[in-house]
C-alpha positions as CSV (number, residue, x, y, z in Angstrom):
1,M,-0.2,0.1,-0.1
2,K,1.5,3.0,-1.0
3,P,1.1,6.6,1.5
4,T,-2.5,7.5,2.2
5,L,-2.4,11.4,1.2
6,F,-5.4,13.2,3.6
7,A,-7.1,16.6,4.2
8,L,-8.6,18.1,6.6
9,A,-11.3,19.0,4.3
10,W,-13.2,17.1,1.7
11,I,-11.9,18.7,-1.0
12,G,-8.9,17.1,-2.8
13,V,-8.4,14.0,-0.5
14,T,-6.6,11.3,-2.5
15,I,-6.0,7.9,-1.5
16,T,-3.8,5.7,-3.9
17,L,-4.3,1.8,-4.0
18,Q,-2.4,-1.0,-5.3
19,A,-4.2,-2.4,-9.0
20,S,-5.0,-5.8,-7.5
21,E,-7.3,-5.0,-4.9
22,P,-10.8,-5.0,-5.0
23,L,-12.4,-1.5,-4.9
24,V,-15.3,0.1,-3.1
25,I,-16.4,3.8,-3.2
26,T,-19.4,4.6,-1.3
27,S,-21.8,8.1,-1.3
28,P,-21.1,11.0,1.1
29,D,-24.2,9.7,3.2
30,G,-23.2,6.1,2.7
31,R,-26.6,4.8,1.2
32,I,-24.9,4.4,-2.4
33,E,-21.9,1.9,-2.9
34,L,-19.9,1.3,-5.9
35,Q,-18.2,-2.2,-6.2
36,I,-15.2,-3.5,-8.3
37,P,-14.1,-6.9,-8.3
38,T,-10.5,-7.3,-8.4
39,A,-8.7,-5.8,-11.7
40,P,-8.7,-8.3,-14.6
41,S,-5.1,-9.0,-16.2
42,S,-4.4,-8.7,-19.6
43,S,-4.4,-12.8,-19.5
44,Q,-7.9,-12.7,-18.3
45,D,-11.0,-13.6,-20.9
46,Q,-13.5,-11.5,-19.0
47,R,-14.9,-7.8,-19.5
48,P,-14.4,-5.2,-16.5
49,G,-17.3,-4.2,-14.8
50,F,-19.1,-2.6,-11.6
51,Q,-21.7,-3.3,-9.0
52,I,-24.4,-0.3,-7.9
53,R,-26.0,-1.0,-4.6
54,F,-28.2,1.2,-3.2
55,R,-29.2,0.7,0.6
56,G,-27.4,-2.5,0.6
57,R,-29.2,-4.5,-2.4
58,T,-28.1,-4.5,-6.0
59,L,-29.6,-2.4,-8.4
60,L,-27.3,-2.8,-11.4
61,K,-23.9,-4.7,-12.8
62,G,-22.4,-2.8,-15.4
63,E,-19.5,-3.6,-17.9
64,W,-17.7,-1.0,-19.5
65,G,-16.3,-0.9,-22.9
66,L,-14.4,1.4,-25.7
67,S,-13.4,0.3,-29.3
68,V,-11.2,2.3,-31.5
69,R,-11.3,1.0,-35.2
70,G,-13.0,-2.3,-33.5
71,S,-10.6,-3.0,-30.9
72,N,-12.0,-3.0,-27.2
73,L,-9.3,-1.3,-25.5
74,F,-10.7,-2.9,-22.1
75,D,-10.9,-6.6,-23.6
76,T,-7.0,-7.0,-22.5
77,A,-6.4,-3.8,-20.2
78,A,-4.7,-4.1,-17.1
79,R,-5.2,-1.9,-13.9
80,K,-2.1,-0.6,-13.4
81,A,-2.7,2.3,-10.6
82,S,-6.3,3.3,-8.6
83,S,-6.9,6.7,-7.0
84,Q,-9.8,8.0,-4.7
85,R,-10.7,11.4,-4.0
86,R,-13.8,13.4,-2.3
87,A,-14.9,16.8,-2.7
88,D,-17.6,19.0,-1.5
89,S,-18.6,22.5,-2.9
90,T,-21.0,24.8,-3.4
91,Y,-21.8,26.9,-6.7
92,T,-24.4,29.2,-7.6
93,L,-26.2,29.6,-11.3
94,P,-27.6,32.5,-13.0
95,F,-30.8,30.5,-12.8
96,G,-32.2,27.2,-12.4
97,K,-34.3,24.9,-10.2
98,S,-32.1,25.2,-7.1
99,N,-30.1,27.6,-6.1
100,P,-27.0,27.5,-4.9
101,V,-26.2,23.8,-5.7
102,R,-24.0,21.4,-4.0
103,D,-21.2,19.2,-5.5
104,Q,-20.6,16.3,-3.3
105,F,-19.0,13.2,-4.3
106,A,-16.2,10.4,-3.7
107,E,-14.5,9.5,-7.2
108,L,-12.6,6.7,-8.6
109,T,-9.7,6.8,-11.1
110,L,-8.6,3.4,-12.8
111,D,-5.7,3.9,-15.1
112,L,-5.2,1.2,-17.1
113,E,-2.6,-0.1,-20.2
114,N,-3.3,-2.4,-22.8
115,N,-0.8,-4.6,-24.6
116,T,-1.6,-4.3,-27.8
117,G,-3.1,-1.5,-30.4
118,P,-1.9,1.7,-30.8
119,V,-3.7,3.3,-27.8
120,R,-2.2,2.0,-25.1
121,K,-3.2,4.1,-21.7
122,S,-6.9,5.1,-21.2
123,Q,-9.0,5.7,-17.8
124,V,-12.1,4.8,-16.6
125,I,-13.4,7.8,-13.9
126,F,-16.3,7.0,-11.4
127,R,-18.0,9.2,-9.3
128,V,-20.5,8.4,-6.3
129,Y,-23.1,11.3,-5.1
130,D,-25.9,10.7,-2.9
131,D,-28.5,10.8,-5.6
132,G,-26.4,8.3,-8.1
133,V,-23.6,7.3,-10.0
134,A,-21.2,8.4,-12.9
135,F,-18.6,7.1,-15.2
136,R,-16.6,8.4,-17.8
137,H,-13.9,7.2,-20.5
138,V,-10.6,9.1,-21.0
139,I,-7.7,8.3,-23.2
140,P,-5.0,10.7,-22.7
141,Q,-2.0,12.2,-24.6
142,Q,0.6,9.6,-25.6
143,T,3.2,8.6,-27.6
144,G,2.5,7.8,-31.5
145,V,-1.5,8.7,-31.5
146,E,-2.8,12.1,-32.3
147,T,-6.2,11.2,-33.2
148,V,-8.6,8.3,-32.4
149,E,-11.6,7.3,-34.2
150,I,-14.0,5.2,-32.0
151,T,-16.3,2.4,-33.7
152,D,-18.6,1.8,-30.7
153,E,-19.0,2.1,-26.9
154,P,-20.1,-1.2,-25.7
155,D,-21.4,-0.2,-22.6
156,R,-23.9,-2.6,-20.9
157,F,-26.0,-2.2,-18.0
158,H,-27.7,-5.5,-16.3
159,L,-30.6,-4.2,-13.8
160,A,-31.5,-6.2,-11.2
161,G,-35.1,-7.8,-11.3
162,D,-37.8,-6.4,-13.5
163,P,-38.3,-2.8,-12.9
164,Q,-41.1,-1.0,-14.7
165,T,-39.5,1.5,-17.6
166,W,-40.9,4.1,-19.5
167,P,-38.7,3.8,-23.0
168,L,-39.0,6.3,-25.6
169,Y,-38.5,4.3,-28.9
170,R,-36.5,6.0,-31.7
171,E,-36.7,4.8,-35.4
172,S,-33.7,6.0,-36.5
173,Y,-30.8,8.6,-35.2
174,T,-32.2,11.4,-37.0
175,T,-34.9,12.7,-34.9
176,S,-36.1,15.6,-32.9
177,H,-36.6,13.3,-30.1
178,E,-40.3,14.2,-29.7
179,G,-42.4,11.3,-29.2
180,L,-45.0,9.1,-26.6
181,Y,-43.1,7.4,-23.6
182,V,-44.9,3.7,-22.9
183,S,-44.8,1.3,-20.0
184,E,-42.9,-1.6,-20.0
185,R,-41.6,-4.5,-18.0
186,L,-37.4,-4.2,-18.3
187,S,-38.3,-8.0,-19.4
188,I,-40.5,-7.2,-22.5
189,L,-38.4,-4.0,-23.8
190,A,-38.1,-4.5,-27.7
191,T,-34.9,-5.2,-28.8
192,N,-32.3,-4.0,-31.2
193,R,-34.5,-0.6,-31.2
194,L,-33.1,2.6,-30.2
195,I,-34.1,4.1,-26.7
196,D,-34.1,7.6,-26.1
197,L,-32.2,8.8,-23.0
198,P,-33.2,9.5,-20.3
199,L,-34.7,6.0,-19.4
200,L,-36.5,5.6,-15.8
201,A,-36.7,2.3,-14.2
202,E,-38.9,2.0,-11.1
203,Y,-39.5,-0.8,-8.6
204,D,-42.6,-2.0,-6.9
205,D,-41.7,-0.4,-3.7
206,G,-40.9,2.9,-5.6
207,V,-36.8,2.7,-5.5
208,S,-36.2,4.3,-8.9
209,L,-33.2,4.4,-11.3
210,A,-32.6,6.7,-14.4
211,L,-30.2,6.2,-17.5
212,T,-28.8,9.1,-19.3
213,E,-25.8,11.4,-19.7
214,A,-24.1,14.5,-18.9
215,N,-21.4,17.0,-20.4
216,L,-22.1,15.8,-23.8
217,R,-19.7,18.0,-25.7
218,N,-17.8,16.6,-28.8
219,Y,-18.7,13.2,-28.9
220,A,-21.8,11.3,-30.2
221,G,-25.1,11.2,-28.3
222,M,-26.0,8.1,-26.5
223,Y,-28.8,5.7,-26.9
224,L,-29.9,2.5,-25.2
225,K,-30.8,-1.2,-27.0
226,A,-32.7,-3.9,-25.1
227,E,-30.6,-7.4,-25.8
228,G,-30.9,-10.7,-24.6
229,E,-33.0,-13.0,-22.3
230,G,-33.8,-13.9,-19.0
231,E,-30.8,-13.2,-16.6
232,Q,-29.0,-11.9,-19.5
233,R,-31.5,-9.5,-20.2
234,G,-29.5,-5.9,-20.6
235,L,-29.4,-2.7,-21.8
236,R,-26.2,-1.7,-24.4
237,C,-25.0,2.1,-25.4
238,D,-25.2,2.7,-28.7
239,L,-23.8,5.9,-30.4
240,S,-24.8,8.2,-32.8
241,P,-23.0,7.6,-35.6
242,L,-21.1,10.4,-38.0
243,P,-23.0,11.7,-40.9
244,G,-22.3,9.2,-44.5
245,G,-21.4,6.2,-42.5
246,K,-22.2,3.8,-39.8
247,E,-19.0,2.7,-38.6
248,V,-17.2,6.0,-36.9
249,K,-18.9,7.4,-34.3
250,V,-16.4,9.7,-32.8
251,R,-13.3,11.4,-34.4
252,A,-11.2,13.3,-32.3
253,P,-7.4,14.6,-31.4
254,L,-5.9,13.5,-27.8
255,P,-6.9,13.8,-25.5
256,L,-10.5,12.4,-25.6
257,V,-13.1,12.4,-23.1
258,S,-16.5,10.8,-23.4
259,P,-19.5,12.2,-21.8
260,W,-20.4,11.1,-17.9
261,R,-22.6,7.7,-18.1
262,V,-25.3,8.3,-15.6
263,F,-27.3,6.7,-13.0
264,L,-29.6,8.8,-11.1
265,I,-31.0,6.7,-8.0
266,G,-33.5,7.7,-5.5
267,D,-36.5,6.4,-3.2
268,S,-39.0,7.3,-5.3
269,P,-39.1,9.0,-8.9
270,G,-40.0,12.5,-7.7
271,R,-36.0,12.5,-6.0
272,L,-34.8,12.2,-9.2
273,I,-36.5,15.1,-10.7
274,E,-34.9,16.9,-7.6
275,S,-31.5,16.3,-8.3
276,S,-28.7,18.3,-9.6
277,L,-26.0,15.5,-10.6
278,I,-26.6,16.3,-14.3
279,L,-25.3,19.8,-13.5
280,N,-22.5,18.7,-11.6
281,L,-21.1,17.0,-13.7
282,N,-20.3,20.1,-16.3
283,E,-17.5,22.7,-15.8
284,P,-18.4,25.7,-14.5
285,S,-19.0,28.8,-16.6
286,A,-16.0,31.0,-18.0
287,L,-18.5,33.8,-18.5
288,A,-17.6,36.9,-15.7
289,D,-20.8,38.7,-16.8
290,T,-24.1,37.1,-16.7
291,S,-26.3,40.1,-15.8
292,W,-27.4,40.4,-19.6
293,L,-29.2,37.0,-19.1
294,K,-32.7,37.4,-19.1
295,P,-34.7,34.3,-18.0
296,G,-38.7,34.9,-18.4
297,K,-41.7,34.5,-20.1
298,T,-41.7,35.2,-23.7
299,T,-44.8,35.3,-26.4
300,W,-45.1,34.1,-30.1
301,Y,-47.8,34.1,-33.0
302,W,-46.8,30.7,-34.3
303,W,-49.0,28.9,-32.4
304,N,-52.2,30.4,-33.5
305,G,-51.6,30.0,-36.9
306,P,-53.4,32.6,-39.4
307,Y,-55.8,33.3,-36.6
308,Q,-57.3,36.6,-37.0
309,E,-57.9,38.1,-33.6
310,P,-60.8,40.5,-32.7
311,V,-58.4,43.5,-33.7
312,D,-58.5,47.0,-36.5
313,F,-55.3,45.6,-38.1
314,T,-54.1,42.4,-40.3
315,I,-52.4,39.6,-37.9
316,G,-49.0,39.2,-39.5
317,L,-45.4,39.6,-39.8
318,N,-45.9,43.3,-39.5
319,W,-45.3,46.6,-37.1
320,D,-49.0,46.8,-36.0
321,T,-48.8,43.3,-35.4
322,L,-45.3,43.2,-33.5
323,K,-46.2,46.2,-31.6
324,H,-49.4,44.8,-30.6
325,Y,-47.7,41.6,-28.8
326,I,-44.8,44.3,-27.3
327,D,-47.4,45.9,-25.4
328,F,-49.1,43.1,-24.4
329,C,-45.8,42.0,-23.0
330,A,-45.2,45.5,-21.4
331,R,-48.2,45.4,-19.9
332,N,-48.2,42.0,-18.0
333,G,-44.3,41.5,-17.4
334,I,-43.5,39.3,-20.0
335,T,-40.0,39.1,-20.6
336,S,-39.8,38.9,-24.5
337,H,-41.3,38.2,-28.1
338,S,-40.4,35.8,-30.4
339,I,-40.5,36.1,-34.2
340,M,-40.6,33.3,-36.3
341,S,-42.6,33.9,-39.4
342,T,-45.5,35.3,-41.4
343,V,-48.9,33.4,-41.5
344,D,-48.0,31.7,-44.8
345,E,-45.1,30.2,-43.3
346,F,-42.3,32.2,-44.7
347,P,-39.2,33.1,-41.9
348,W,-39.1,36.4,-40.7
349,Y,-35.5,36.6,-43.0
350,H,-35.3,36.7,-46.6
351,Q,-35.9,33.3,-48.5
352,T,-38.2,32.8,-51.5
353,Q,-38.7,29.3,-50.9
354,R,-42.3,28.8,-49.0
355,G,-41.9,26.9,-45.2
356,Y,-39.1,26.7,-42.6
357,A,-36.7,24.6,-44.6
358,P,-34.0,26.7,-46.2
359,G,-33.7,27.6,-49.5
360,P,-30.6,28.7,-51.9
361,D,-31.3,32.1,-51.3
362,S,-31.9,31.8,-47.5
363,D,-30.4,35.1,-46.2
364,I,-31.0,35.3,-42.2
365,T,-29.1,38.6,-41.7
366,K,-31.8,40.7,-44.0
367,P,-35.5,41.0,-42.9
368,R,-38.2,40.0,-45.0
369,T,-39.4,43.2,-46.9
370,G,-41.7,45.2,-44.8
371,L,-40.0,44.2,-41.6
372,D,-38.4,46.9,-40.1
373,M,-35.9,45.5,-37.4
374,E,-34.4,48.6,-36.4
375,R,-38.1,50.5,-35.5
376,V,-39.3,47.2,-34.0
377,M,-36.3,46.8,-31.9
378,A,-36.1,50.7,-30.7
379,Y,-40.0,50.3,-30.1
380,A,-39.1,47.2,-27.6
381,R,-36.5,48.6,-26.2
382,S,-38.7,51.6,-25.1
383,K,-41.2,49.0,-23.2
384,N,-38.4,47.4,-22.0
385,V,-39.6,44.1,-23.8
386,G,-36.8,41.7,-25.5
387,I,-37.1,40.3,-29.0
388,R,-36.2,37.0,-30.3
389,L,-35.7,35.4,-33.2
390,W,-36.5,31.9,-34.7
391,V,-34.0,30.7,-37.2
392,H,-33.2,27.3,-39.1
393,W,-29.9,25.7,-37.8
394,K,-28.4,25.3,-41.8
395,P,-28.5,29.0,-43.0
396,L,-27.2,29.6,-39.5
397,S,-24.2,27.2,-39.9
398,E,-23.0,29.1,-42.8
399,H,-23.1,32.4,-41.8
400,L,-23.0,32.2,-37.6
401,E,-20.4,35.2,-36.8
402,E,-21.7,37.6,-39.6
403,A,-25.3,36.6,-38.5
404,F,-24.7,37.2,-34.6
405,A,-23.0,40.2,-35.0
406,Q,-25.8,41.8,-36.9
407,Y,-28.2,40.4,-34.1
408,E,-26.1,42.1,-31.5
409,Q,-26.2,45.4,-33.6
410,W,-29.8,45.3,-33.5
411,G,-30.3,44.2,-30.0
412,V,-32.1,41.1,-30.1
413,Q,-32.1,39.0,-26.7
414,G,-32.1,35.4,-28.1
415,L,-32.8,32.9,-30.7
416,M,-34.5,29.6,-31.0
417,V,-32.5,27.5,-33.1
418,D,-34.5,25.0,-34.5
419,F,-34.3,21.3,-36.6
420,L,-31.2,20.2,-35.5
421,D,-32.7,16.7,-35.5
422,R,-29.2,14.7,-35.0
423,D,-27.0,14.2,-32.1
424,D,-24.0,13.0,-34.1
425,Q,-20.6,14.8,-33.1
426,E,-20.6,16.9,-35.8
427,M,-24.1,18.6,-34.6
428,V,-22.8,18.1,-31.0
429,L,-20.0,20.2,-32.0
430,F,-22.0,22.4,-33.9
431,A,-24.6,23.4,-31.1
432,E,-21.4,24.2,-28.8
433,R,-20.1,26.6,-31.6
434,V,-23.6,28.6,-31.4
435,L,-23.5,28.9,-27.6
436,Q,-19.7,30.1,-27.9
437,S,-20.2,32.7,-30.4
438,A,-23.6,33.6,-29.1
439,A,-21.8,34.3,-25.4
440,R,-19.5,36.5,-27.2
441,H,-22.4,38.5,-28.8
442,H,-24.7,38.8,-26.0
443,L,-27.2,36.3,-27.4
444,Q,-29.1,33.6,-25.4
445,I,-30.3,30.6,-27.0
446,Q,-32.9,28.1,-26.9
447,F,-32.5,24.5,-29.0
448,H,-35.4,22.9,-30.7
449,G,-35.3,19.8,-32.8
450,V,-32.7,18.6,-30.6
451,W,-31.6,16.2,-28.1
452,K,-32.0,16.0,-24.2
453,P,-30.1,18.4,-22.0
454,T,-26.9,17.2,-20.6
455,G,-26.3,19.8,-18.4
456,V,-24.2,22.3,-20.3
457,Q,-26.1,25.0,-19.4
458,R,-23.5,25.1,-16.5
459,T,-20.9,25.7,-19.1
460,Y,-22.8,27.9,-21.5
461,P,-25.4,29.8,-19.2
462,N,-26.8,31.4,-22.0
463,L,-28.2,28.2,-23.2
464,L,-32.0,29.0,-21.7
465,N,-34.0,26.1,-23.1
466,H,-34.0,22.8,-24.7
467,E,-36.9,21.0,-26.3
468,G,-36.5,17.5,-27.4
469,V,-40.0,16.2,-25.9
470,L,-43.3,15.7,-27.3
471,N,-45.1,19.3,-26.3
472,L,-48.5,21.6,-27.1
473,E,-47.8,22.2,-30.6
474,Y,-49.1,18.7,-31.1
475,L,-52.3,19.4,-30.4
476,K,-52.4,21.5,-33.5
477,W,-52.3,18.3,-35.9
478,G,-53.6,15.5,-33.1
479,D,-54.2,14.3,-29.7
480,E,-51.1,12.8,-28.4
481,C,-50.1,15.6,-25.8
482,S,-52.6,14.5,-23.2
483,P,-52.6,15.0,-19.9
484,V,-51.3,11.4,-19.4
485,H,-48.6,12.8,-21.5
486,N,-48.1,15.6,-19.2
487,V,-47.7,13.8,-16.2
488,T,-45.2,11.3,-17.8
489,V,-42.6,13.7,-19.3
490,P,-41.4,15.3,-15.6
491,F,-40.5,11.6,-14.7
492,T,-38.8,10.8,-17.8
493,R,-37.3,13.7,-20.0
494,M,-37.4,16.6,-17.5
495,L,-34.7,14.2,-15.5
496,A,-32.3,15.6,-17.9
497,G,-33.0,19.0,-17.7
498,P,-35.3,22.2,-18.7
499,M,-38.0,21.5,-20.7
500,D,-39.6,23.7,-23.0
501,Y,-43.6,23.0,-23.9
502,H,-45.4,25.5,-25.5
503,L,-47.0,26.5,-22.5
504,G,-50.2,28.8,-22.2
505,G,-52.8,27.3,-23.9
506,F,-56.3,28.8,-22.8
507,R,-58.5,27.0,-24.7
508,S,-59.2,24.0,-23.1
509,V,-61.9,21.5,-24.1
510,N,-63.3,18.5,-22.9
511,R,-62.0,15.1,-24.3
512,D,-64.6,14.3,-26.3
513,Q,-64.7,17.8,-28.0
514,F,-61.5,18.3,-29.0
515,K,-60.6,18.4,-32.8
516,P,-57.0,19.2,-33.7
517,S,-56.7,22.8,-35.5
518,V,-53.4,24.6,-36.9
519,I,-56.0,27.3,-35.9
520,K,-56.3,28.8,-32.9
521,P,-55.7,25.4,-31.4
522,S,-57.3,24.2,-28.2
523,V,-55.6,22.0,-25.7
524,L,-56.5,19.1,-23.6
525,G,-56.9,19.5,-19.8
526,T,-58.4,22.0,-18.0
527,R,-57.3,25.5,-17.3
528,C,-55.9,24.7,-14.1
529,H,-53.9,21.9,-15.4
530,H,-52.2,24.2,-17.7
531,L,-51.5,26.5,-14.8
532,A,-49.9,24.0,-13.1
533,M,-47.2,23.3,-15.6
534,Y,-45.7,26.8,-15.1
535,V,-44.2,25.0,-11.1
536,V,-44.3,21.6,-12.4
537,F,-42.0,22.1,-15.4
538,E,-38.7,22.8,-15.4
539,N,-38.6,26.2,-18.0
540,P,-36.5,29.3,-17.2
541,M,-38.2,30.4,-20.3
542,P,-41.6,29.2,-20.6
543,M,-44.0,30.5,-23.7
544,V,-47.2,32.0,-23.0
545,C,-47.9,31.0,-26.4
546,D,-51.9,32.0,-26.8
547,A,-53.2,35.4,-28.4
548,P,-53.1,38.4,-26.3
549,T,-57.1,38.6,-26.5
550,A,-57.1,34.7,-25.2
551,Y,-55.4,36.2,-22.1
552,E,-56.5,39.5,-20.9
553,G,-59.5,39.7,-18.6
554,Q,-59.6,35.7,-18.2
555,P,-59.6,33.7,-15.1
556,G,-56.1,32.5,-14.1
557,F,-54.0,34.8,-16.4
558,E,-53.0,36.8,-12.9
559,F,-51.3,33.5,-11.8
560,I,-49.1,33.2,-15.3
561,R,-48.6,37.1,-14.3
562,Q,-46.9,36.6,-11.4
563,V,-45.3,33.0,-11.3
564,P,-41.4,32.8,-11.3
565,T,-39.4,31.1,-14.1
566,T,-36.1,30.4,-12.2
567,W,-35.8,28.9,-8.7
568,D,-34.3,28.4,-5.4
569,E,-35.6,25.2,-4.5
570,T,-37.2,22.3,-5.7
571,R,-39.3,19.9,-3.9
572,V,-41.3,16.6,-5.2
573,L,-44.0,16.4,-3.0
574,S,-46.1,13.1,-4.2
575,G,-46.4,11.9,-7.6
576,K,-47.0,8.5,-9.6
577,V,-45.3,8.3,-12.9
578,G,-48.6,8.8,-15.7
579,R,-50.9,9.5,-13.0
580,Y,-50.3,12.5,-11.2
581,I,-47.4,14.9,-9.8
582,V,-47.2,17.7,-7.0
583,V,-44.5,20.1,-7.1
584,A,-43.1,22.8,-5.2
585,R,-40.8,25.4,-5.8
586,R,-39.2,28.2,-4.0
587,K,-38.2,31.7,-4.8
588,G,-37.2,33.6,-2.1
589,D,-39.4,33.3,1.0
590,D,-42.3,32.2,-1.5
591,W,-43.7,28.9,-2.6
592,Y,-45.2,28.1,-5.3
593,L,-47.1,24.9,-5.8
594,G,-48.5,23.1,-9.0
595,A,-50.3,19.9,-9.3
596,M,-51.5,18.0,-12.2
597,T,-53.5,14.7,-12.9
598,D,-54.2,12.4,-15.8
599,W,-57.8,11.9,-16.8
600,T,-58.6,10.4,-13.3
601,P,-60.5,12.9,-10.7
602,R,-58.3,12.9,-7.9
603,V,-58.2,14.2,-4.3
604,L,-54.5,14.7,-2.8
605,E,-53.4,15.8,1.0
606,V,-50.4,17.7,1.1
607,P,-48.2,17.9,4.2
608,L,-46.8,21.5,4.4
609,N,-43.7,20.4,6.4
610,F,-41.6,22.3,3.7
611,L,-42.6,25.5,5.2
612,A,-40.7,27.7,7.4
613,R,-42.3,28.2,11.2
614,G,-44.7,30.9,10.9
615,R,-48.0,31.8,9.2
616,Y,-48.2,31.9,5.4
617,S,-51.2,33.3,2.7
618,V,-52.3,30.7,0.2
619,E,-53.6,32.0,-2.9
620,A,-55.3,28.7,-5.0
621,W,-56.6,28.6,-8.3
622,A,-58.1,25.1,-8.9
623,D,-60.8,23.1,-10.9
624,V,-64.7,24.0,-10.2
625,P,-65.9,20.6,-9.0
626,D,-68.1,18.7,-11.4
627,S,-68.0,22.1,-13.5
628,E,-68.6,20.7,-17.1
629,D,-66.2,23.5,-18.6
630,P,-62.5,22.6,-18.3
631,N,-62.0,26.7,-18.5
632,R,-63.7,27.5,-15.1
633,V,-61.0,28.3,-12.4
634,G,-61.9,28.7,-9.0
635,F,-59.9,30.9,-6.8
636,T,-59.5,31.0,-2.8
637,K,-57.5,32.6,-0.4
638,H,-56.6,31.7,3.4
639,N,-53.7,31.2,5.7
640,V,-51.8,28.1,7.0
641,N,-48.9,27.0,8.8
642,A,-46.2,24.0,8.3
643,S,-48.4,22.1,10.4
644,E,-51.1,21.8,8.4
645,R,-52.2,20.1,4.9
646,L,-53.5,21.1,1.6
647,E,-56.6,19.4,0.4
648,L,-56.0,19.6,-3.3
649,R,-59.0,18.5,-6.1
650,L,-57.9,17.8,-9.2
651,N,-60.9,17.2,-12.1
652,S,-60.2,14.8,-14.9
653,G,-57.3,16.3,-16.3
654,G,-57.2,18.7,-13.7
655,G,-54.8,20.8,-11.4
656,Q,-54.0,23.5,-9.6
657,A,-51.8,26.5,-9.1
658,I,-50.8,27.4,-5.8
659,C,-48.9,30.5,-4.2
660,I,-47.4,30.1,-0.8
661,R,-46.3,33.5,0.6
662,P,-45.4,34.6,4.4
663,A,-48.3,36.4,5.9
664,R,-48.6,40.1,6.7
665,E,-49.1,40.7,10.1
């Protein structure tokens, strides 16, 4: 045994172990244990692996692998050294679901050496947190190798037992990542189909584990595939290939660092929603000044289609319409308005080809004829309202710096970059170039048609939002975005991070009366169900996507006006995947609570023991019991303290939105 290096604090504690010893590291609270058996030597024919235990029971056994041009680096690798350290720090973010954030973990680094092939040295790094485990591959710089081509990452994960899972199947690597989750036992997952991340698994006693990735940069996005039968049933890592071929997944100079492979772990699915582990696995931001970042609500008129509001002008991409929306934002404390297209689906920028796909003459630096951008920007500034622009990624990629310099000159607040629809290494690199350039030009970014978040917003806090989820825009074409889906995605897609969802539909209809429409679309679920989304969904820049005339003077709009979009603390008070959820979020001394149910009416009792001592004033926007009108909103106000409970009555597809503030004496 080499000498042990101790420190008085967690940060920097390092222990170096001999290669032949089996390894065990535990989470700071001792509930999670990572075990790595005696290291395989070059003469042994066994795959390197690990085991994760939670509260004394095995949840998962894993194997790791990394193939460089068809040769798995770890098939014949021997462990040369192992080192451990523990760390405990706290950091703040410009915005998020919790602030400040604690980053406390135990880390194990395995130094490996291969006797064959050009790549001889590699590492596997594990971290164990109170709420999960993560590992990543590293190929350090070494003599004779400048660039590597990764052809496969055959990590395999075998979950104990037969938990319930909620996969999002994808037909190919070219995908918007928007679809419906299904509920299936692990044993009947479809084999050899792509499963998008995150993948949630819940055991019968509520213990939950979710698989995803963090810190996706200069690498290919990860999927899972189910394989094997019986005790050999497992999940295999699958990487998105580079365009034009299937063999090479990643091509990069050394040193090469993979994303973290993440296993979120908790006593219930709700505990996973509260976790900040994915953020913790990303590097801090280098931005010295973040004062220009403006999270907040945003409007846009794309949702309504070519709908003519009861106004005395023609709705469209014109001065009167933009002034109409800017004035609406200014009256109601809405941070920004987003400009996308004309009512007949030409983008706001010059392009003779109709539709959102770019044409040969697309020029994202020039507004369409009739759009006086400088006048619009000057008026928006006078009203303290930001302007955001929609762009297709392809013409942006061809004129990135030129376009961003122009947008900065105009005073644009940010962009929605859309239709990425791939997560191969090239597209991941492009997304990072967008964030880097946008930061230089003080532009905020939201990505649509994009993979799940991986915590990169810690490194690039100008990344305000991610889509990558089937959301309320789908009600323009069908009925897939139902209350059942709405109470499934917080436990699945939202585990990865912020979730742009096209919030604010104020035209609720009963289930049997719903008809999809691209003009003035309706929504499924009660108005209070949709108000609750502003609390339940992590979303620092939620849309207020209906027309101004749909809101003003309508019950419930006062909640949208006041609800924050960034938080200091998040608690999941109750919930079952696909059935219901209750989330409480704190901003300063004020708490906001959102409750949503599927098509089943419910009465839920919520303890208020998360409150501090003292009396609190409760304002509640609730379904009207037994009402046939899903747009009816009941409003009540009363006082409570931390020893009391709230009784939440939710209609079919219903919800409640609640504000809890310290009572004034």
